[in-house]
N, C-alpha and C positions, 0 to 999 in steps of 0.2 A: 509451583505453577499449576494453573487449571487449564483443562482442555477447552479449546474455543467451542467445541460442539456439545460435549456431555457434561463439562463443568467437573469432571473428575481430577482430583490432584495427581500429579505426576512429576517426575524429575526429568527434565529435558535432556537430550543426548547432545544437542547442538543449541546454540543461543536463539536460533530463529524457529525452533520447533513449536508448532501451535496445537498440535493434536496428541492425545495419550497413545493412540495406537493407529496402525495403517488402516484399520476398519473405520475409525472416526475421520481420518483424512479422505478415504475414498468416498464416505458418506457425504461429507461436506463438499467435496468436488462435484458429486452427482447433482447437488442442489443448485449449482450454478445454472442460470438460464442459458447462457451463451458464453463458453469459456474464451476470453479475449487474449489469453497468454500468447497465442502465435503472432498476434498483431505487434507485440513489443519487439519482435525481430525485424520488422520492416524499416527500410531506409527512412520512410516518412516519419515514423516514431523517433528515430535517431535525430533528425532534423529538429522536430518539435522539442525534444529534450535539450538539445544543444542551445536552441533559441531561448528556452525558458531559464537554463543556467546563466546564459549571457545577461539576461534581463534582470535575474534574481539569484545572484550566485551564493547567498547565504540561506541558511535553514529559517523559514519563516517563524516557526514556533520557538526555536532557540532565541531569535531576535526579540520576540515578545517576552522572553524571560531574562532578557538582559544579556545574553551570551552570543557570541559570534562563532557560528560553526559553519564550515563549508557544506553545501547542500550536495547530495549524492543521488536523491531520487526525485524525479519529476512525477508529481502526484496529482491525480485528478481531484479537484477541490470537492466536488460532488461525485459520488460513485457512478460509474456509467452503467453497472449492472447489465452488461451485455449490449447496450445501445451503441452500435457501431458510430453513429453520428456524434453522440456525446463523447465517445472515446477519442475521436480525432479533433474535435472542436474544444474541448475543455469546458470550463476554465482549469487552469493548472496552477500548482504552486511548487516551489522548491522546499524540500525537507531533507534533513539528514537521515540515514537509515535508522537511527535509534528513534527519533520522533515518528518516523513513518510506521515502524513496526510496533509502537507501544501507544504513544498519545494518540495518533490519528485512528489507529484501530479501535481504541477505547471509545472515541467519539462516534465512530460508525456504529458499533455495537449498541451503544445507548440509544442512538436515533432509530435503529432497525426495529 
């Protein structure tokens, strides 16, 4: 696996690990213009997420590939990049954790 920041090859300790070291993770975190992680704890986000899963219960990317997989991530179609208005208004899509952490991230890195 390659580090998302420096592209160094490394063996991940956990499946969701994206950086080769604490240094790379800290550096990547410091580049975020406005960290929106606390917003995911709001009841408002829980309601948005619940409504998204009610409207679209299966992973959008898996369905495009001909598979039916339950969605577990309410994802912003376009990255909000710290824009609070975009964070709350979407648009959103339902994804499984695998598609969110691999396919979607690959798309976003290509677009950046």
